[in-house]
N, CA, C and O atoms as a printed pandas DataFrame, in Angstrom:
     atom_number atom_name residue_name chain_id  residue_number  x_coord  y_coord  z_coord
0              1         N          MET        A               1   -8.752  -14.692    5.607
1              2        CA          MET        A               1   -7.353  -14.738    5.996
2              3         C          MET        A               1   -6.617  -13.580    5.336
3              4         O          MET        A               1   -6.754  -13.360    4.132
4              5         N          LYS        A               2   -5.847  -12.850    6.108
5              6        CA          LYS        A               2   -5.102  -11.717    5.585
6              7         C          LYS        A               2   -3.782  -12.205    5.004
7              8         O          LYS        A               2   -3.085  -12.996    5.640
8              9         N          PRO        A               3   -3.419  -11.734    3.774
9             10        CA          PRO        A               3   -2.138  -12.115    3.218
10            11         C          PRO        A               3   -1.015  -11.513    4.054
11            12         O          PRO        A               3   -1.148  -10.417    4.598
12            13         N          THR        A               4    0.085  -12.241    4.146
13            14        CA          THR        A               4    1.258  -11.723    4.834
14            15         C          THR        A               4    2.317  -11.418    3.795
15            16         O          THR        A               4    2.119  -11.653    2.603
16            17         N          ALA        A               5    3.441  -10.893    4.253
17            18        CA          ALA        A               5    4.514  -10.529    3.334
18            19         C          ALA        A               5    5.060  -11.747    2.604
19            20         O          ALA        A               5    5.658  -11.602    1.538
20            21         N          ASN        A               6    4.868  -12.960    3.160
21            22        CA          ASN        A               6    5.429  -14.165    2.552
22            23         C          ASN        A               6    4.429  -14.926    1.686
23            24         O          ASN        A               6    4.791  -15.940    1.089
24            25         N          THR        A               7    3.189  -14.468    1.602
25            26        CA          THR        A               7    2.213  -15.152    0.771
26            27         C          THR        A               7    1.917  -14.328   -0.458
27            28         O          THR        A               7    2.000  -13.100   -0.440
28            29         N          ARG        A               8    1.572  -15.017   -1.519
29            30        CA          ARG        A               8    1.215  -14.341   -2.764
30            31         C          ARG        A               8   -0.268  -14.532   -3.008
31            32         O          ARG        A               8   -0.823  -15.581   -2.680
32            33         N          PRO        A               9   -0.924  -13.517   -3.588
33            34        CA          PRO        A               9   -2.326  -13.708   -3.927
34            35         C          PRO        A               9   -2.458  -14.825   -4.952
35            36         O          PRO        A               9   -1.567  -15.028   -5.777
36            37         N          ASP        A              10   -3.537  -15.525   -4.900
37            38        CA          ASP        A              10   -3.799  -16.613   -5.827
38            39         C          ASP        A              10   -3.955  -16.044   -7.238
39            40         O          ASP        A              10   -4.803  -15.177   -7.449
40            41         N          PRO        A              11   -3.153  -16.512   -8.223
41            42        CA          PRO        A              11   -3.271  -16.000   -9.592
42            43         C          PRO        A              11   -4.680  -16.155  -10.160
43            44         O          PRO        A              11   -5.135  -15.303  -10.923
44            45         N          GLU        A              12   -5.369  -17.222   -9.800
45            46        CA          GLU        A              12   -6.740  -17.405  -10.282
46            47         C          GLU        A              12   -7.659  -16.330   -9.711
47            48         O          GLU        A              12   -8.552  -15.842  -10.403
48            49         N          GLU        A              13   -7.440  -15.958   -8.436
49            50        CA          GLU        A              13   -8.246  -14.905   -7.813
50            51         C          GLU        A              13   -8.016  -13.573   -8.529
51            52         O          GLU        A              13   -8.963  -12.830   -8.787
52            53         N          ILE        A              14   -6.756  -13.276   -8.847
53            54        CA          ILE        A              14   -6.438  -12.045   -9.569
54            55         C          ILE        A              14   -7.099  -12.060  -10.936
55            56         O          ILE        A              14   -7.683  -11.063  -11.360
56            57         N          LYS        A              15   -7.007  -13.202  -11.631
57            58        CA          LYS        A              15   -7.597  -13.319  -12.964
58            59         C          LYS        A              15   -9.101  -13.084  -12.911
59            60         O          LYS        A              15   -9.647  -12.363  -13.746
60            61         N          GLU        A              16   -9.775  -13.692  -11.928
61            62        CA          GLU        A              16  -11.223  -13.518  -11.791
62            63         C          GLU        A              16  -11.585  -12.070  -11.501
63            64         O          GLU        A              16  -12.544  -11.548  -12.070
64            65         N          LEU        A              17  -10.833  -11.415  -10.626
65            66        CA          LEU        A              17  -11.113  -10.017  -10.299
66            67         C          LEU        A              17  -10.947   -9.123  -11.522
67            68         O          LEU        A              17  -11.765   -8.234  -11.757
68            69         N          LEU        A              18   -9.888   -9.355  -12.303
69            70        CA          LEU        A              18   -9.669   -8.557  -13.502
70            71         C          LEU        A              18  -10.755   -8.805  -14.541
71            72         O          LEU        A              18  -11.206   -7.870  -15.202
72            73         N          GLN        A              19  -11.179  -10.062  -14.689
73            74        CA          GLN        A              19  -12.233  -10.380  -15.646
74            75         C          GLN        A              19  -13.568   -9.793  -15.205
75            76         O          GLN        A              19  -14.317   -9.273  -16.033
76            77         N          ASP        A              20  -13.878   -9.869  -13.900
77            78        CA          ASP        A              20  -15.114   -9.274  -13.388
78            79         C          ASP        A              20  -15.125   -7.776  -13.621
79            80         O          ASP        A              20  -16.151   -7.215  -14.003
80            81         N          ASP        A              21  -13.989   -7.119  -13.394
81            82        CA          ASP        A              21  -13.895   -5.683  -13.600
82            83         C          ASP        A              21  -14.086   -5.339  -15.071
83            84         O          ASP        A              21  -14.780   -4.375  -15.398
84            85         N          ALA        A              22  -13.476   -6.120  -15.961
85            86        CA          ALA        A              22  -13.608   -5.863  -17.390
86            87         C          ALA        A              22  -15.047   -6.055  -17.846
87            88         O          ALA        A              22  -15.531   -5.303  -18.691
88            89         N          ALA        A              23  -15.733   -7.046  -17.302
89            90        CA          ALA        A              23  -17.123   -7.298  -17.683
90            91         C          ALA        A              23  -18.050   -6.201  -17.179
91            92         O          ALA        A              23  -19.014   -5.849  -17.859
92            93         N          SER        A              24  -17.772   -5.655  -16.000
93            94        CA          SER        A              24  -18.655   -4.634  -15.430
94            95         C          SER        A              24  -18.337   -3.235  -15.935
95            96         O          SER        A              24  -19.140   -2.322  -15.739
96            97         N          ASN        A              25  -17.201   -3.040  -16.574
97            98        CA          ASN        A              25  -16.809   -1.725  -17.067
98            99         C          ASN        A              25  -16.517   -1.831  -18.561
99           100         O          ASN        A              25  -15.413   -2.226  -18.937
100          101         N          PRO        A              26  -17.487   -1.486  -19.431
101          102        CA          PRO        A              26  -17.298   -1.661  -20.870
102          103         C          PRO        A              26  -16.160   -0.822  -21.440
103          104         O          PRO        A              26  -15.672   -1.130  -22.527
104          105         N          LYS        A              27  -15.722    0.226  -20.747
105          106        CA          LYS        A              27  -14.627    1.054  -21.237
106          107         C          LYS        A              27  -13.275    0.385  -21.018
107          108         O          LYS        A              27  -12.277    0.799  -21.608
108          109         N          THR        A              28  -13.236   -0.629  -20.190
109          110        CA          THR        A              28  -11.995   -1.325  -19.884
110          111         C          THR        A              28  -11.755   -2.414  -20.923
111          112         O          THR        A              28  -12.673   -3.146  -21.293
112          113         N          ALA        A              29  -10.533   -2.512  -21.381
113          114        CA          ALA        A              29  -10.199   -3.557  -22.343
114          115         C          ALA        A              29  -10.323   -4.923  -21.683
115          116         O          ALA        A              29  -10.047   -5.075  -20.493
116          117         N          LYS        A              30  -10.735   -5.902  -22.451
117          118        CA          LYS        A              30  -10.844   -7.267  -21.942
118          119         C          LYS        A              30   -9.440   -7.839  -21.751
119          120         O          LYS        A              30   -8.565   -7.625  -22.590
120          121         N          PRO        A              31   -9.220   -8.557  -20.665
121          122        CA          PRO        A              31   -7.886   -9.115  -20.405
122          123         C          PRO        A              31   -7.604  -10.327  -21.287
123          124         O          PRO        A              31   -7.709  -11.467  -20.834
124          125         N          ALA        A              32   -7.250  -10.080  -22.535
125          126        CA          ALA        A              32   -7.032  -11.156  -23.500
126          127         C          ALA        A              32   -5.839  -12.029  -23.128
127          128         O          ALA        A              32   -5.812  -13.217  -23.450
128          129         N          ASP        A              33   -4.855  -11.443  -22.453
129          130        CA          ASP        A              33   -3.655  -12.204  -22.110
130          131         C          ASP        A              33   -3.853  -13.130  -20.918
131          132         O          ASP        A              33   -2.936  -13.880  -20.582
132          133         N          LEU        A              34   -5.007  -13.110  -20.269
133          134        CA          LEU        A              34   -5.240  -13.931  -19.086
134          135         C          LEU        A              34   -5.905  -15.251  -19.466
135          136         O          LEU        A              34   -6.972  -15.593  -18.956
136          137         N          LYS        A              35   -5.263  -15.979  -20.359
137          138        CA          LYS        A              35   -5.786  -17.267  -20.802
138          139         C          LYS        A              35   -5.354  -18.344  -19.820
139          140         O          LYS        A              35   -4.314  -18.211  -19.175
140          141         N          PRO        A              36   -6.145  -19.414  -19.698
141          142        CA          PRO        A              36   -5.730  -20.515  -18.823
142          143         C          PRO        A              36   -4.346  -21.015  -19.221
143          144         O          PRO        A              36   -4.035  -21.126  -20.407
144          145         N          GLY        A              37   -3.528  -21.312  -18.233
145          146        CA          GLY        A              37   -2.184  -21.801  -18.507
146          147         C          GLY        A              37   -1.139  -20.699  -18.518
147          148         O          GLY        A              37    0.047  -20.968  -18.330
148          149         N          ARG        A              38   -1.568  -19.455  -18.737
149          150        CA          ARG        A              38   -0.602  -18.343  -18.720
150          151         C          ARG        A              38   -0.506  -17.842  -17.288
151          152         O          ARG        A              38   -1.484  -17.346  -16.730
152          153         N          GLY        A              39    0.669  -17.971  -16.701
153          154        CA          GLY        A              39    0.863  -17.554  -15.319
154          155         C          GLY        A              39    1.031  -16.050  -15.187
155          156         O          GLY        A              39    1.387  -15.354  -16.138
156          157         N          LEU        A              40    0.770  -15.578  -14.001
157          158        CA          LEU        A              40    0.965  -14.163  -13.700
158          159         C          LEU        A              40    2.225  -13.953  -12.865
159          160         O          LEU        A              40    2.405  -12.898  -12.257
160          161         N          ASP        A              41    3.098  -14.964  -12.837
161          162        CA          ASP        A              41    4.299  -14.887  -12.013
162          163         C          ASP        A              41    5.194  -13.708  -12.380
163          164         O          ASP        A              41    5.914  -13.196  -11.524
164          165         N          PHE        A              42    5.161  -13.267  -13.644
165          166        CA          PHE        A              42    6.016  -12.156  -14.051
166          167         C          PHE        A              42    5.659  -10.877  -13.300
167          168         O          PHE        A              42    6.501   -9.988  -13.171
168          169         N          LEU        A              43    4.439  -10.767  -12.806
169          170        CA          LEU        A              43    4.020   -9.578  -12.059
170          171         C          LEU        A              43    4.653   -9.503  -10.679
171          172         O          LEU        A              43    4.802   -8.413  -10.127
172          173         N          TYR        A              44    5.028  -10.644  -10.115
173          174        CA          TYR        A              44    5.554  -10.671   -8.758
174          175         C          TYR        A              44    6.918   -9.995   -8.630
175          176         O          TYR        A              44    7.334   -9.675   -7.516
176          177         N          ASP        A              45    7.617   -9.771   -9.729
177          178        CA          ASP        A              45    8.950   -9.178   -9.687
178          179         C          ASP        A              45    8.956   -7.683   -9.994
179          180         O          ASP        A              45   10.025   -7.104  -10.188
180          181         N          ILE        A              46    7.792   -7.051  -10.041
181          182        CA          ILE        A              46    7.717   -5.612  -10.284
182          183         C          ILE        A              46    8.108   -4.881   -8.997
183          184         O          ILE        A              46    7.516   -5.129   -7.946
184          185         N          PRO        A              47    9.099   -3.983   -9.066
185          186        CA          PRO        A              47    9.506   -3.257   -7.854
186          187         C          PRO        A              47    8.452   -2.233   -7.434
187          188         O          PRO        A              47    7.848   -1.570   -8.278
188          189         N          LEU        A              48    8.240   -2.111   -6.135
189          190        CA          LEU        A              48    7.260   -1.181   -5.583
190          191         C          LEU        A              48    7.922   -0.314   -4.519
191          192         O          LEU        A              48    8.816   -0.775   -3.810
192          193         N          GLN        A              49    7.489    0.936   -4.406
193          194        CA          GLN        A              49    7.995    1.851   -3.384
194          195         C          GLN        A              49    7.082    1.782   -2.167
195          196         O          GLN        A              49    5.884    2.047   -2.275
196          197         N          ILE        A              50    7.636    1.429   -1.013
197          198        CA          ILE        A              50    6.861    1.340    0.224
198          199         C          ILE        A              50    7.277    2.486    1.135
199          200         O          ILE        A              50    8.466    2.760    1.298
200          201         N          SER        A              51    6.282    3.160    1.732
201          202        CA          SER        A              51    6.580    4.202    2.716
202          203         C          SER        A              51    5.592    4.096    3.865
203          204         O          SER        A              51    4.456    3.655    3.691
204          205         N          VAL        A              52    6.043    4.509    5.040
205          206        CA          VAL        A              52    5.216    4.488    6.240
206          207         C          VAL        A              52    5.071    5.925    6.716
207          208         O          VAL        A              52    6.055    6.646    6.876
208          209         N          GLU        A              53    3.826    6.324    6.940
209          210        CA          GLU        A              53    3.547    7.700    7.353
210          211         C          GLU        A              53    3.192    7.740    8.832
211          212         O          GLU        A              53    2.280    7.048    9.284
212          213         N          VAL        A              54    3.921    8.558    9.576
213          214        CA          VAL        A              54    3.685    8.733   11.007
214          215         C          VAL        A              54    2.550    9.729   11.224
215          216         O          VAL        A              54    1.754    9.560   12.148
216          217         N          GLY        A              55    2.463   10.748   10.402
217          218        CA          GLY        A              55    1.430   11.767   10.513
218          219         C          GLY        A              55    1.689   12.873    9.509
219          220         O          GLY        A              55    2.660   12.829    8.753
220          221         N          ARG        A              56    0.801   13.878    9.507
221          222        CA          ARG        A              56    0.917   14.999    8.576
222          223         C          ARG        A              56    0.748   16.312    9.314
223          224         O          ARG        A              56    0.226   16.364   10.428
224          225         N          SER        A              57    1.203   17.368    8.663
225          226        CA          SER        A              57    1.030   18.706    9.209
226          227         C          SER        A              57    1.154   19.705    8.071
227          228         O          SER        A              57    1.852   19.453    7.089
228          229         N          LYS        A              58    0.482   20.828    8.203
229          230        CA          LYS        A              58    0.636   21.925    7.247
230          231         C          LYS        A              58    1.357   23.051    7.968
231          232         O          LYS        A              58    1.058   23.365    9.120
232          233         N          ILE        A              59    2.309   23.651    7.269
233          234        CA          ILE        A              59    3.051   24.760    7.860
234          235         C          ILE        A              59    3.132   25.896    6.851
235          236         O          ILE        A              59    2.898   25.705    5.657
236          237         N          LEU        A              60    3.459   27.055    7.338
237          238        CA          LEU        A              60    3.664   28.217    6.479
238          239         C          LEU        A              60    5.108   28.240    5.997
239          240         O          LEU        A              60    5.999   27.695    6.647
240          241         N          LEU        A              61    5.325   28.866    4.868
241          242        CA          LEU        A              61    6.670   28.985    4.322
242          243         C          LEU        A              61    7.593   29.667    5.333
243          244         O          LEU        A              61    8.748   29.267    5.479
244          245         N          ARG        A              62    7.097   30.689    6.031
245          246        CA          ARG        A              62    7.940   31.402    7.010
246          247         C          ARG        A              62    8.427   30.446    8.100
247          248         O          ARG        A              62    9.556   30.559    8.576
248          249         N          ASP        A              63    7.537   29.478    8.500
249          250        CA          ASP        A              63    7.940   28.505    9.517
250          251         C          ASP        A              63    8.983   27.534    8.971
251          252         O          ASP        A              63    9.906   27.137    9.682
252          253         N          LEU        A              64    8.829   27.161    7.716
253          254        CA          LEU        A              64    9.814   26.288    7.078
254          255         C          LEU        A              64   11.185   26.953    7.067
255          256         O          LEU        A              64   12.202   26.309    7.326
256          257         N          LEU        A              65   11.200   28.241    6.767
257          258        CA          LEU        A              65   12.470   28.963    6.706
258          259         C          LEU        A              65   13.093   29.161    8.086
259          260         O          LEU        A              65   14.308   29.332    8.191
260          261         N          LYS        A              66   12.288   29.141    9.136
261          262        CA          LYS        A              66   12.790   29.296   10.507
262          263         C          LYS        A              66   13.331   27.992   11.088
263          264         O          LYS        A              66   14.017   28.006   12.111
264          265         N          MET        A              67   13.031   26.876   10.451
265          266        CA          MET        A              67   13.397   25.573   11.017
266          267         C          MET        A              67   14.895   25.428   11.190
267          268         O          MET        A              67   15.696   25.870   10.366
268          269         N          GLY        A              68   15.234   24.801   12.278
269          270        CA          GLY        A              68   16.622   24.486   12.560
270          271         C          GLY        A              68   16.655   23.258   13.451
271          272         O          GLY        A              68   15.617   22.682   13.774
272          273         N          GLU        A              69   17.847   22.870   13.839
273          274        CA          GLU        A              69   18.001   21.707   14.699
274          275         C          GLU        A              69   17.213   21.914   15.994
275          276         O          GLU        A              69   17.315   22.965   16.627
276          277         N          GLY        A              70   16.438   20.919   16.376
277          278        CA          GLY        A              70   15.632   20.998   17.590
278          279         C          GLY        A              70   14.218   21.504   17.369
279          280         O          GLY        A              70   13.398   21.459   18.286
280          281         N          TYR        A              71   13.915   21.987   16.170
281          282        CA          TYR        A              71   12.572   22.481   15.855
282          283         C          TYR        A              71   11.595   21.306   15.913
283          284         O          TYR        A              71   11.912   20.221   15.427
284          285         N          VAL        A              72   10.434   21.503   16.491
285          286        CA          VAL        A              72    9.436   20.438   16.635
286          287         C          VAL        A              72    8.229   20.766   15.768
287          288         O          VAL        A              72    7.712   21.883   15.803
288          289         N          ILE        A              73    7.786   19.786   14.993
289          290        CA          ILE        A              73    6.587   19.927   14.163
290          291         C          ILE        A              73    5.521   19.018   14.746
291          292         O          ILE        A              73    5.737   17.815   14.892
292          293         N          GLU        A              74    4.372   19.587   15.079
293          294        CA          GLU        A              74    3.263   18.799   15.612
294          295         C          GLU        A              74    2.531   18.124   14.454
295          296         O          GLU        A              74    2.189   18.770   13.464
296          297         N          LEU        A              75    2.297   16.823   14.588
297          298        CA          LEU        A              75    1.607   16.055   13.556
298          299         C          LEU        A              75    0.153   15.847   13.945
299          300         O          LEU        A              75   -0.225   16.042   15.100
300          301         N          ASP        A              76   -0.662   15.449   12.968
301          302        CA          ASP        A              76   -2.101   15.310   13.194
302          303         C          ASP        A              76   -2.510   14.024   13.908
303          304         O          ASP        A              76   -3.663   13.899   14.322
304          305         N          LYS        A              77   -1.611   13.081   14.059
305          306        CA          LYS        A              77   -1.950   11.814   14.721
306          307         C          LYS        A              77   -1.529   11.832   16.179
307          308         O          LYS        A              77   -0.556   12.482   16.563
308          309         N          LEU        A              78   -2.285   11.104   16.973
309          310        CA          LEU        A              78   -1.955   10.955   18.385
310          311         C          LEU        A              78   -0.920    9.850   18.558
311          312         O          LEU        A              78   -0.848    8.927   17.746
312          313         N          ALA        A              79   -0.126    9.944   19.607
313          314        CA          ALA        A              79    0.831    8.881   19.918
314          315         C          ALA        A              79    0.057    7.586   20.131
315          316         O          ALA        A              79   -0.959    7.583   20.827
316          317         N          GLY        A              80    0.515    6.504   19.553
317          318        CA          GLY        A              80   -0.149    5.214   19.697
318          319         C          GLY        A              80   -1.133    4.893   18.586
319          320         O          GLY        A              80   -1.566    3.746   18.467
320          321         N          GLU        A              81   -1.500    5.879   17.766
321          322        CA          GLU        A              81   -2.395    5.600   16.639
322          323         C          GLU        A              81   -1.637    4.779   15.596
323          324         O          GLU        A              81   -0.414    4.877   15.496
324          325         N          PRO        A              82   -2.364    3.970   14.818
325          326        CA          PRO        A              82   -1.695    3.164   13.790
326          327         C          PRO        A              82   -0.980    4.035   12.754
327          328         O          PRO        A              82   -1.424    5.137   12.430
328          329         N          LEU        A              83    0.129    3.516   12.247
329          330        CA          LEU        A              83    0.857    4.158   11.163
330          331         C          LEU        A              83    0.234    3.719    9.847
331          332         O          LEU        A              83   -0.321    2.623    9.761
332          333         N          ASP        A              84    0.318    4.556    8.822
333          334        CA          ASP        A              84   -0.227    4.227    7.507
334          335         C          ASP        A              84    0.888    3.695    6.615
335          336         O          ASP        A              84    1.959    4.296    6.528
336          337         N          LEU        A              85    0.636    2.563    5.949
337          338        CA          LEU        A              85    1.589    1.961    5.022
338          339         C          LEU        A              85    1.092    2.206    3.608
339          340         O          LEU        A              85   -0.015    1.806    3.247
340          341         N          TYR        A              86    1.923    2.870    2.811
341          342        CA          TYR        A              86    1.582    3.174    1.425
342          343         C          TYR        A              86    2.483    2.371    0.496
343          344         O          TYR        A              86    3.675    2.211    0.758
344          345         N          VAL        A              87    1.909    1.871   -0.585
345          346        CA          VAL        A              87    2.673    1.233   -1.649
346          347         C          VAL        A              87    2.390    2.033   -2.906
347          348         O          VAL        A              87    1.243    2.144   -3.339
348          349         N          ASN        A              88    3.445    2.591   -3.489
349          350        CA          ASN        A              88    3.307    3.474   -4.646
350          351         C          ASN        A              88    2.255    4.547   -4.392
351          352         O          ASN        A              88    1.399    4.797   -5.240
352          353         N          SER        A              89    2.320    5.172   -3.238
353          354        CA          SER        A              89    1.455    6.288   -2.826
354          355         C          SER        A              89    0.001    5.906   -2.587
355          356         O          SER        A              89   -0.855    6.787   -2.509
356          357         N          ARG        A              90   -0.298    4.625   -2.471
357          358        CA          ARG        A              90   -1.674    4.186   -2.201
358          359         C          ARG        A              90   -1.706    3.454   -0.864
359          360         O          ARG        A              90   -0.905    2.553   -0.614
360          361         N          LEU        A              91   -2.647    3.858   -0.006
361          362        CA          LEU        A              91   -2.786    3.247    1.312
362          363         C          LEU        A              91   -3.204    1.790    1.159
363          364         O          LEU        A              91   -4.219    1.496    0.528
364          365         N          ILE        A              92   -2.420    0.875    1.737
365          366        CA          ILE        A              92   -2.789   -0.540    1.654
366          367         C          ILE        A              92   -2.878   -1.216    3.012
367          368         O          ILE        A              92   -3.420   -2.316    3.121
368          369         N          ALA        A              93   -2.348   -0.565    4.061
369          370        CA          ALA        A              93   -2.401   -1.198    5.381
370          371         C          ALA        A              93   -2.125   -0.169    6.469
371          372         O          ALA        A              93   -1.666    0.944    6.214
372          373         N          ARG        A              94   -2.425   -0.591    7.687
373          374        CA          ARG        A              94   -2.079    0.190    8.883
374          375         C          ARG        A              94   -1.374   -0.758    9.842
375          376         O          ARG        A              94   -1.584   -1.970    9.801
376          377         N          GLY        A              95   -0.539   -0.196   10.701
377          378        CA          GLY        A              95    0.170   -1.052   11.634
378          379         C          GLY        A              95    0.840   -0.268   12.737
379          380         O          GLY        A              95    0.633    0.936   12.887
380          381         N          GLU        A              96    1.653   -0.978   13.508
381          382        CA          GLU        A              96    2.342   -0.368   14.641
382          383         C          GLU        A              96    3.845   -0.493   14.442
383          384         O          GLU        A              96    4.328   -1.460   13.854
384          385         N          ALA        A              97    4.571    0.491   14.935
385          386        CA          ALA        A              97    6.027    0.499   14.807
386          387         C          ALA        A              97    6.630   -0.578   15.700
387          388         O          ALA        A              97    6.197   -0.776   16.835
388          389         N          VAL        A              98    7.631   -1.269   15.173
389          390        CA          VAL        A              98    8.366   -2.288   15.922
390          391         C          VAL        A              98    9.854   -2.114   15.625
391          392         O          VAL        A              98   10.235   -1.441   14.667
392          393         N          MET        A              99   10.676   -2.725   16.454
393          394        CA          MET        A              99   12.113   -2.739   16.205
394          395         C          MET        A              99   12.471   -4.090   15.587
395          396         O          MET        A              99   12.043   -5.140   16.068
396          397         N          VAL        A             100   13.260   -4.047   14.519
397          398        CA          VAL        A             100   13.770   -5.253   13.873
398          399         C          VAL        A             100   15.290   -5.134   13.941
399          400         O          VAL        A             100   15.925   -4.534   13.074
400          401         N          GLY        A             101   15.852   -5.721   14.991
401          402        CA          GLY        A             101   17.280   -5.528   15.238
402          403         C          GLY        A             101   17.523   -4.070   15.609
403          404         O          GLY        A             101   16.972   -3.571   16.591
404          405         N          GLU        A             102   18.348   -3.393   14.821
405          406        CA          GLU        A             102   18.666   -1.979   15.053
406          407         C          GLU        A             102   17.788   -1.046   14.215
407          408         O          GLU        A             102   17.953    0.173   14.277
408          409         N          LYS        A             103   16.867   -1.598   13.441
409          410        CA          LYS        A             103   16.072   -0.787   12.513
410          411         C          LYS        A             103   14.605   -0.787   12.907
411          412         O          LYS        A             103   14.150   -1.633   13.676
412          413         N          PHE        A             104   13.872    0.184   12.360
413          414        CA          PHE        A             104   12.429    0.234   12.554
414          415         C          PHE        A             104   11.747   -0.698   11.568
415          416         O          PHE        A             104   12.261   -0.956   10.480
416          417         N          GLY        A             105   10.595   -1.193   11.957
417          418        CA          GLY        A             105    9.745   -1.987   11.086
418          419         C          GLY        A             105    8.301   -1.641   11.389
419          420         O          GLY        A             105    8.027   -0.779   12.224
420          421         N          ILE        A             106    7.385   -2.304   10.721
421          422        CA          ILE        A             106    5.962   -2.094   10.968
422          423         C          ILE        A             106    5.273   -3.449   11.019
423          424         O          ILE        A             106    5.439   -4.276   10.123
424          425         N          ARG        A             107    4.500   -3.668   12.075
425          426        CA          ARG        A             107    3.684   -4.882   12.200
426          427         C          ARG        A             107    2.287   -4.507   11.728
427          428         O          ARG        A             107    1.640   -3.639   12.314
428          429         N          LEU        A             108    1.828   -5.158   10.674
429          430        CA          LEU        A             108    0.534   -4.822   10.085
430          431         C          LEU        A             108   -0.600   -5.299   10.979
431          432         O          LEU        A             108   -0.607   -6.437   11.447
432          433         N          THR        A             109   -1.555   -4.411   11.207
433          434        CA          THR        A             109   -2.715   -4.735   12.039
434          435         C          THR        A             109   -4.009   -4.702   11.243
435          436         O          THR        A             109   -5.006   -5.289   11.662
436          437         N          ASP        A             110   -4.008   -4.024   10.104
437          438        CA          ASP        A             110   -5.202   -3.914    9.267
438          439         C          ASP        A             110   -4.741   -3.797    7.819
439          440         O          ASP        A             110   -4.022   -2.860    7.471
440          441         N          VAL        A             111   -5.147   -4.739    6.975
441          442        CA          VAL        A             111   -4.708   -4.767    5.582
442          443         C          VAL        A             111   -5.923   -4.629    4.675
443          444         O          VAL        A             111   -6.946   -5.278    4.889
444          445         N          VAL        A             112   -5.802   -3.775    3.655
445          446        CA          VAL        A             112   -6.860   -3.613    2.666
446          447         C          VAL        A             112   -7.028   -4.943    1.938
447          448         O          VAL        A             112   -6.041   -5.632    1.678
448          449         N          SER        A             113   -8.254   -5.309    1.610
449          450        CA          SER        A             113   -8.510   -6.595    0.955
450          451         C          SER        A             113   -7.783   -6.682   -0.385
451          452         O          SER        A             113   -7.480   -5.662   -1.003
452          453         N          THR        A             114   -7.509   -7.897   -0.823
453          454        CA          THR        A             114   -6.820   -8.115   -2.093
454          455         C          THR        A             114   -7.582   -7.481   -3.242
455          456         O          THR        A             114   -6.975   -6.851   -4.107
456          457         N          SER        A             115   -8.904   -7.635   -3.271
457          458        CA          SER        A             115   -9.690   -7.064   -4.373
458          459         C          SER        A             115   -9.611   -5.541   -4.375
459          460         O          SER        A             115   -9.523   -4.935   -5.443
460          461         N          ASP        A             116   -9.640   -4.906   -3.193
461          462        CA          ASP        A             116   -9.522   -3.447   -3.134
462          463         C          ASP        A             116   -8.129   -2.989   -3.557
463          464         O          ASP        A             116   -7.989   -1.953   -4.207
464          465         N          ARG        A             117   -7.095   -3.754   -3.192
465          466        CA          ARG        A             117   -5.733   -3.394   -3.607
466          467         C          ARG        A             117   -5.600   -3.463   -5.119
467          468         O          ARG        A             117   -4.994   -2.581   -5.727
468          469         N          ILE        A             118   -6.154   -4.493   -5.730
469          470        CA          ILE        A             118   -6.087   -4.634   -7.186
470          471         C          ILE        A             118   -6.883   -3.523   -7.853
471          472         O          ILE        A             118   -6.444   -2.959   -8.855
472          473         N          GLU        A             119   -8.050   -3.204   -7.304
473          474        CA          GLU        A             119   -8.890   -2.134   -7.861
474          475         C          GLU        A             119   -8.170   -0.792   -7.809
475          476         O          GLU        A             119   -8.316    0.021   -8.722
476          477         N          ASN        A             120   -7.399   -0.552   -6.760
477          478        CA          ASN        A             120   -6.697    0.720   -6.600
478          479         C          ASN        A             120   -5.446    0.838   -7.456
479          480         O          ASN        A             120   -4.819    1.898   -7.474
480          481         N          LEU        A             121   -5.065   -0.217   -8.164
481          482        CA          LEU        A             121   -3.878   -0.150   -9.011
482          483         C          LEU        A             121   -4.073    0.791  -10.190
483          484         O          LEU        A             121   -3.109    1.396  -10.658
484          485         N          GLY        A             122   -5.288    0.924  -10.673
485          486        CA          GLY        A             122   -5.542    1.714  -11.872
486          487         C          GLY        A             122   -6.027    3.055  -11.643
487          488         O          GLY        A             122   -6.269    3.795  -12.597
């Protein structure tokens, strides 16, 4: 089951993943603070920067200086390809653009697994 924006990962699952990582990587400090009874709820309030990428392109400085209103930049993605969703500059999902009232939104179609997201934090 893929987590949605309204669900939280199971704290026990996070604890197990962190402990497994610490056991398999001797250079990593052991998670001493992850004792039974100590919740991880304080982590849920950490602010994160979310960005959605439509595509990329490389240009020359001369082209940048020529830019003006109406200038078109060709991107590397085709129309209809999934958009990339980044959290703190790390890819965590792909999706499609949707309208939410008068604003743009993204409907997630492919989400990186919880264990991979936790692994990519460090």
